[in-house]
NULUM-23588 format. One record per residue (C-alpha): residue in three letters; x negated, y, z negated. Coordinates in steps of 0.001 Angstrom, whole numbers, padded with zeros to 6 digits, always signed. Layout:
N
alaXYZ;...
! end
This chain:
260
met+014349-015381-012640;tyr+013263-012951-015219;ile+010371-010576-014080;cys+008074-008545-016556;phe+007551-005077-014844;met+004839-003519-016454;ile+000699-004403-016388;ser-000724-002957-019847;val-003288-000263-018868;val-005020-001469-022054;lys-005404-004870-021273;val-006913-004158-017655;phe-009352-001646-018768;asn-010770-003662-021179;thr-011132-006597-019000;ile-012872-004455-016502;arg-015221-002973-018994;asp-015767-006350-020511;leu-016824-007714-016803;cys-018791-004608-015985;asn-020302-003585-018973;glu-022237-006490-019786;asp-025100-004523-020510;gln-023450-002008-022926;arg-024630+001109-020911;gly-021014+002339-020587;phe-020850+002191-016736;val-017163+002013-016769;thr-015772+005174-018420;pro-012237+006104-018556;glu-012432+008484-016387;val-014262+006024-013608;phe-011550+003497-014387;asn-008702+006101-013528;ser-010292+007058-010314;phe-009570+003854-009186;ala-006326+002740-011034;glu-004117+004075-008394;val-005853+002799-005285;ala-006035-000474-006815;gln-002472-000507-007737;glu-001455+000496-003997;ser-003618-002486-002538;val-001645-004726-004968;phe+001552-003780-003650;asn+000860-003880-000158;thr-000261-007615-001044;met+003212-008132-002234;lys+004717-006567+000754;asp+002748-008999+003049;glu+003563-012089+000972;tyr+007480-010942+001005;leu+006926-010757+004948;gly+005442-014377+004702;thr+008707-015453+002906;val+011198-013879+005279;arg+008907-015945+008393;leu+009632-019231+006059;arg+013180-018564+005847;arg+013411-018076+009828;ser+011725-021170+010522;asn+014067-023091+007946;ala+010831-023873+005597;asp+012085-022011+002499;leu+013817-024378-000167;gly+016764-021916-000725;gly+018690-021757-003558;val+017268-021132-006945;asp+013956-022545-005673;ser+013694-019661-003007;arg+010694-017942-002992;gly+012299-014936-000935;ser+014794-014762-003253;asp+012421-014174-005977;tyr+010861-011334-003829;lys+014030-009830-003220;glu+014684-009590-007046;met+011194-008320-007595;phe+011330-005569-005078;ser+014718-004752-006297;glu+013041-002896-009079;tyr+011609-000533-006367;leu+015004+000727-005235;ala+015477+003995-005862;glu+018069+006875-004957;ala+017839+010460-004530;lys+019886+013420-003685;ile+018559+015730-001477;val+019438+019648-000195;ser+018711+020777+003125;asp+015472+022638+003857;thr+017353+024722+006336;ala+016928+028028+004590;thr+013478+027534+004767;ser+013063+026463+008330;asp+012403+028337+011771;tyr+015222+026601+013340;asp+018956+026309+012711;arg+018830+022651+012018;ser+019246+020455+008959;phe+015813+019440+007583;phe+015651+017353+004372;ser+012267+016558+002657;lys+011452+012988+001938;pro+011079+012209-001667;ser+007519+011982-002979;asp+007227+008302-003881;leu+008973+007202-000441;asp+007957+003728+000873;lys+010937+002647+003162;ile+014104+003852+003571;val+017167+001926+003167;ser+020258+004183+003796;ile+021016+007753+004323;asp+024527+009155+003625;arg+025859+012790+003879;asp+026601+013801+000265;asp+030183+015256+000371;ser+029943+016220-003541;thr+031016+020015-004219;ser+028663+019828-007526;ser+025062+020675-007566;asp+024112+018185-010485;asn+023012+014631-010184;asp+026609+013354-009285;tyr+026566+011251-005931;gly+029256+012078-003632;tyr+029182+009691-000578;gly+030530+010346+002407;ser+029984+009159+006218;pro+026860+006919+006263;cys+024029+008164+009101;glu+022869+006437+011852;ile+019025+006090+011354;val+016679+006377+014400;tyr+012719+006914+014557;asp+012375+007450+018074;pro+013060+011667+019161;glu+013581+010486+022537;lys+016496+007848+021399;leu+018176+011165+019157;ser+018186+013146+022594;ser+019788+010505+024059;ile+022520+009974+021486;ser+023144+014089+021328;arg+023911+014197+025063;ser+026168+011078+025247;asn+029979+011943+025102;leu+030697+009013+023455;ser+027785+008724+020701;ala+027319+012452+019898;pro+026397+012974+016130;thr+029731+014175+014463;ser+030764+015191+010744;gln+032097+011361+010547;tyr+029191+009772+012295;pro+026012+011689+011753;val+022487+010893+012796;ala+019083+011104+011002;leu+016144+011319+012679;ile+013205+010240+010672;gly+009662+011879+011130;lys+007646+014170+008557;lys+010806+015222+007402;ile+014442+013965+007650;glu+016566+015654+010235;val+020215+015254+010411;leu+023116+016294+012906;pro+025124+017778+012986;asp+023509+020654+011414;asp+026324+021535+008978;val+025061+018881+006791;ser+023705+020240+003691;lys+023412+017506+001416;ile+022438+013625+001956;asn+021883+010718-000543;val+019034+008543+000216;arg+018391+005113-001118;tyr+014904+003837-000530;tyr+012189+001485-001606;arg+009816+003722-003772;arg+005879+003434-004064;pro+004739+002297-007423;thr+003743+004745-009907;ser+003188+004339-013299;arg+005225+003012-016740;thr+005536+004754-020087;val+004746+002605-023519;gly+008385+001886-023531;gly+008471+000664-019843;glu+010325+003466-018245;val+009291+004727-014703;asp+007424+007764-014462;thr+007770+008857-010879;phe+005319+011950-011375;ser+002256+010205-012888;lys-000385+007428-011695;pro-001857+004801-014041;arg-004237+006243-016488;tyr-006296+005319-019577;val-006619+008203-021980;ile-008621+008459-025183;lys-007104+010075-028016;ala-010242+010764-030081;thr-013798+009415-030387;asn-015666+008418-033484;ser-018758+010053-033225;gly-020979+007807-035566;thr-019558+004340-034280;gly-018565+005502-030786;leu-015177+003482-031434;thr-011977+005278-029408;leu-008323+005451-030495;phe-005854+004449-027507;asp-003565+007679-026563;thr-000273+005730-026128;val+001674+008752-025646;asn-000180+010261-022493;ser-001508+006872-021019;arg+000268+005395-018315;his+000642+001655-017690;phe+000620-000145-014344;asp+004063-000372-012305;leu+003529-003419-010929;pro+004846-007162-011969;leu+002929-009001-014676;glu+002232-012044-012478;tyr+000097-009796-010145;tyr-002382-009220-013366;asp-005062-011397-011824;glu-004838-009701-008521;leu-005008-006470-010093;ile-008118-007536-012056;leu-009904-008463-008483;glu-009001-005736-006831;leu-010487-003217-009352;ala-013580-005612-009972;gly-014249-005570-006462;met-014059-001495-006533;met-016109-001395-009668;gly-018874-003540-007861;val-019128-001164-004972;arg-018982+001858-007165;leu-021419+000396-009795;arg-023677-001320-006772;asp-023795-004376-008901;gly-023742-007168-006869;val-022961-009663-009540;ile-019672-007875-009913;thr-018811-007803-005997;ala-019635-011482-005609;tyr-017232-012302-008797;ser-014392-010501-007018;val-015172-012157-003762;gln-015376-015620-005318;gln-012248-015474-007326;gln-010371-013970-004576;ala-011574-017011-002243;gln-010157-019446-004939;ala-006969-017792-005089;
! end
């Protein structure tokens, strides 16, 4: 199944502008639109995750069709676009404790796996070593550490996930983290820009006609599957209706969501 992974910020902006600016007073400016774009994208992404969990429940109850008709497989393929990998160097030098701490990736949503990195290079080459057991409960880590059988070793390290990632034993200086990232934005060529959020940027405005020229280089598109275009429009429409206190716009969003 082919999934187009980019929603045009131009198309979304024009749709929202036409929906909200029926009286041509210019209520929806690029600045207002951009202030809601990231929040709307996050909301749609959370909807995608909820729908995926629904397919998991269907599979467990043997209600999923399976094979090429499996909706669960479609969602797995969809979320594979959000799989990312990062090599992280220990923050121990800046820590008050003699322990191995690692900062989480800035776009982290959910960790898949953590391996100690045994490479000797400082570049982006990944040197896979022993996989870490991942725990989220400090008490469980404490129990593991006290055990003569399961205490962390270089071959069997343990990673505690908290505000940061702590890895035991403390001789681990580099790790490789595979994770699902949060949506960020896409360039005009479709490449992921992990440091930017969706934005509509105007390059120039004609003072006489008021017509604007879209900036293709500095604008960023939505990092969502194209099939979620309608959901994104409805989410933004609802947000704009609240911002503009326009009951018609808000009602339109609620009505369309009820019919979906």
